[in-house]
N, C-alpha and C positions, 0 to 999 in steps of 0.2 A: 686549475684553481677555480672554485665556484664563486660567483659574484654574490653580493648581498641580495640582489633581486631573485637569483635562483634559490638561495636559501629560504627567502620569504615564501616563494612559491611552494617549496616542499613543505614548509611548516604549516601553511594554510590549506594545503590540498586535503580533501576529505579522505580519511583512511579507507582502504579497501577491506570490507568485511569478508573474511574467509573462514571456511571450516575444513578441517583435515580428517579424512577417514582412511581406513585400510592400513596396510603395513608393507614395508619393504626396507632393504638395507639403506641406511643413511637418512631415513625419514625423521627419526627422533632428533637428530642434529639439525636438520633443516627446519623442523617445527620450532625448536628453541630459538634459532636465529630469526625466524619470521616473527616470533612473539616479541622480540626486542626491536624490530624494525619500525622506524617512525611512520612509514606509509601503510602499515598493515595493522588491522585489528583482528586478532585471532579469537573468534567467537568460541571455539571449542574443538575438541578432538575425540575421536572414537575409532576403535578397530572395526567394529561391526556397524552396519548402516541402521539396523533396527533399533539399536539403543539410542540413536541420535535423531529419531524420526521427528520428534516435536520441534527441535531446533531447525532441522532442515526444512520443515514445512513453514514455520512461522518466523524464521530468523532474519528475513530480508537480506539474504546473503548475496555477495557479488560473485564469488567464485568458490567452487569445491575443489580441493586438492585431494586426489585419491591415490594412495599408494597400492601397488599390486606386485606380487611376486610371479605373476604369470608372464610367460614369454609370448603369449597370444592375447588378443583382445578379451578382457573379462566382461563379456556381454551381460552375464547375469548380475554382476556387481553394478554395472552402469544402469541396468534396468531397475535395480533396487533403489538406487539414488533417485532416478527419474520418477519413481512413485511419489516422491515427497517434494521435489523442487525442480524448477527449470533453469536454475543457475548454471552457468558454464562449468564444465568439468575439465580439469587438467589432470592427466594421468602421470603419475610418478613411478618410475621403475628403475631397477639397477641391473647392471650387466648387459648382455646382448639382448636386444629387443627389436631386431630388424623387422620381424613379422608383425610385431605390435605396432610399429610405426606405420607400416603399410595399411594395416586394417583400420587404424584410427582415422585415416584420410576419408573413409567412407562411413564412419560411425558418428554418433552424437557426442563427439569429444572435441574440445577446442584446441588442445595442444597435448603433446607428450614430451616429458622431460626425463632424461636419464640422469640418475644420481651417481656420484656426487655432482653438485651444481653450485655455482656461485649464487649467493643469496640475491644479489641484484638482478641476475638473470631470471630468477623465479619471480621476483617482484615485477619485472618488466612483462613477463608472460601473464601474470595476474591482471595487470592494468590493460594489456592488450585484449585479453579474453573478456574482461568486463566491458570495454568499449564496444567490442564486436557484437556483444549480446543485444545492443540497441541499434544495430544496423540492419536494414532490410536485406532480404536474400537477393543475390545477383539477378538483375533483370526486372525486379519488381518496382524499382524507382524509390527514391527517398520519401519517407512519410513527411507530410506537411507539418505535423505537430508531434509533440511528445507530451501528451496531457498528464496532468497531475491527478493522482487518486487521493481524494479526501474521504476518509471513512468515518462515519458517525456511529458510535457504539456506546451502549450502556448495559451493564450486566443485570439490570433490573427494569422491568416494565413500568410504564407510567411516569418516566422521568422527563418526557418531552423530546425523545430522540427523533421521532419522525417529524414532529413540528420543526425541530432544528434543521434536519436535513432538507426538507421541502422548501423552507424559507431561505436557507443558505443557497440552495441551487438556484432559486428564483432571483436572489440578489446577485449571484455571479453572472447570470444571463442578462438581467435587466439593467443593473447599475454598473457592473464592471465590464460589460461588453464581451464576456467570455462565451465561447461555444461550449455549452454545458450539457452533460448527460446525468440524469438522476437514475441510479440503478437501485431498485428495491430488492434487497437480498434478505428481507424478512420473508423467507420463501413460503411459509405456511399461512401467515396471517398479515401480510403486508398491506398497509393502508395509504401508501404515498399517493397513488392515483386518486383515491377518494378525497384526500386533503387538497389536491390540486383541482378538484371538480371535474375530473376526466373519467371517461368510461372507455378505455382503450379496447380495440378489437384484438390486439395481439399482446402477448406477454413474453417473459423470458423463457417460459416453458415452450411456447411455439417456436422460438428461435433455436433452442438447443436440440429439438427433435426434428427440425427441418433438415432435409438431405443436402449434401454439398458442403464444401469448405466455407468457413466463416471468413468474410472480409468486410471492409468498410461499407461497400455497397449493399451487401446483404443485411448488415446491422441496421442501416438506415431504413430498410423496408419493414422493420419490426418495432421501431420506436414511434412514439406519439408526440407531436409538438404541442407545447403549452403556449398560450398567448404571450407569456413573458419572453419566449424565445428559447426556453430550455426544452430538451427532449427527455422523455422518460421511457424506461423499459421496466414495466411493472412486474410485481410478483405473480406467480401462477394463481389462477382463479380457484383451483381446488388444492387443498393441503397435500393430498397424496401425490400431486405432480412434482412436489419439491424434490423428491428423491432422484428425479432425472436430471436435475441441475447438478452435475458432478463437478468435483474440483478441477478436473482436466478441462472440461468445457468452459468453466468459469474463468480459469486462467487464460485461456485463449481469448475469451470475450473481453477481458480487461486489456489485453495487449492490443487487440483490434481497436477498442474504444480509445485508447491512448493516441492512436494514429489519426482519429477523426475529431477529437474534442480537446479543448484546452483544459477543462476540468471535468472529472468524473466524481460526483458525489454519491457515496454508497451508503444507503440506509441498511441497517443490519438487524438480525434477531439478537436477543440477549444471551447468546450461547457461544462458546468456543468450539463450534463443530467444524466439519470439513470445509464448507464454503467460507466460513469466517477466517480460517487459517490460510486458505488460498488467497483471500483478499488481503490479509495482513502482509503476505509475502510481496505484494505489489503496492502497498500503501505508502504514500509520501507524508501524509498528515493524518494522525489518528485523533479524532475529537472524542474524548471520554466524558460523557455527560453525567453530571453528578447533581444531587439535590440536597436540600437542607434537612435531611432526616437520617436517623441512625441506621435503619436497614439499608438504604441506598449507599450510605457512606461505607458500611461494612462490605457490601458487594463490590464497590469500586476499589476498595483497598485490596480485596482478593483478586480483582481483575489486574491491578497493577503488578501484583506478585506473579500472576500467571504470565503476563507479558514479559516479565523479567526472566522467568524460566524458559520462555520461548526465544529469548535473546532478541526481542524486538527493541530497536534503538530508542532509548529513553528520550532523546532529543527530538523525536518525531511525535511525541505524545503531548496533546494539549488538553488540559482539564477545563471543561466548560461548566460553570456553576449556574444552573438553571433556576429560575424563580429566586434570584439572589437577594431581592429586596423583601422577601417574605419575613414577617415577624413571628418566628417560630422558636425563639430561644436558642438559636445557633448562628454563629457569625462566620464570615469567610476565613478569618484567622484560625478558627477551630477546625474548619474543614482542611485547611492547609497543614495544620499540625497533625491531624489524624492520618492524612494521606502521605505526609512527608514530601509533598510536591507543591509547587505554586499553582494557583488558579490562573489560567491564561486569559479566559474570557468570562465575563459576567453577562447573563441575560436576565432582565427583570421580569417579574410577574406582571401581566398586563391583560386587562379585560378584553382588549382587542383580539387576543389570540383565540379564545374559545368561540367568539363570534365569527372570526374568519374561518375557523375549522368547520363550523356548522354550515357555513355558506360555500365551502369548497373553494376559497380564494385566499392564498397566503397573506398573512397580515402584513408582511414586508411590502406587498403591492397594494393591498386594500387600505391600509392605514399607514402610509409611509412616514407620517409625522409621529407615530407612537414611539414610546421609549423602547419597546421591544424591537421595532423595525430598525431604529437607529443602531441598536446593539448588534443586530444581525448584519447590517451593512458594514459596521466597523469590523466584524469578524471576517467578512469576505475580503475586506482590504488587508487585514492583518495576516491572512493566509496566502497572500501573494508571495512568490519568491522574492528574495531580497533584491535581486538585480532588476526585477520589474518595478518594484517600489522605488528604487533609486532613479530609474529611468523616468518614471512619472514625475518624481520630484524635480528632476532637472528640467523636464518639460514645463512644469509649473513656473520655475524660476525664469525660464526663457520667455514665457508669455508675460510674466510680470515686467 
């Protein structure tokens, strides 16, 4: 008999987001059972991988369940899934599959389950695979950090996206004491380094074309330190170099960065292209920057619809209303009504911002008393994980 504490633990545990592909005997019954399970969120299903490419790429999935009728390892099917996601794969098969089990030990597969199977056994395998995805390979040692990825995005230029990302990164480093990386993924026309007053010798292009395996030590050799304490990996100098920053290399970069930094702030271009989708797959907090004008509002609404199609978790989206105090005939309530979501952060218009941009010094540092700077620091605090915020609050009470 389960105790009340155990029941509460199950109720509050975050659901595992899974996607089911392929086909085999018993898969339909298992899928229906998982869809009703309290610990599982079934994002979607498909027989073919190609038809679910968008969700696999941008869905922030924890595990892929793939059914196969093959008695040997379906290497082509696994390779097809791997083109879109690095989420752990659990193979589901029926009947005799001894060869499949042996081959899976040496393949990019987390587990193999033979159907029929008790639903709880499958849920246990999903949880196990999800946890294993965050463990280092044997012999590499445990990472000292598991950094959070905060992606700043707007589907329209001129909304203040780069101003937000550079100032937020500086606030994390300077005022929150976080080891912070600012990653400029506006790959063709990124301005993050200029806004920080830096002229880096190396960019993300130099990193991805450098020979050898990427690790934390190698990453450190290509970043540039800002006086605030944050590190930056700038966009390529030449627009044509952006093509070499592939989704695969970017995915690896984000994983390595998570082992080295507490926070990775990602500045993006205003498009849902490959690098953006690869970033979404690893984003913990998505800041969607909006302004008080109809064109931007229209684009942000379309972006929210696109994120829904990509199955990106809505609870990770934070709408940021920039220049929120501008007198332009539109109010916060109208923005929320049009978007059908709540505004999480407001950032006021402040003359300190353009002055700071022209001087190459983030306003949150140059004018710490400005209303804009206070809003950015509040945003940095608000984006901390709940357990960290509670810990800091307890510490404050103890000091009192």
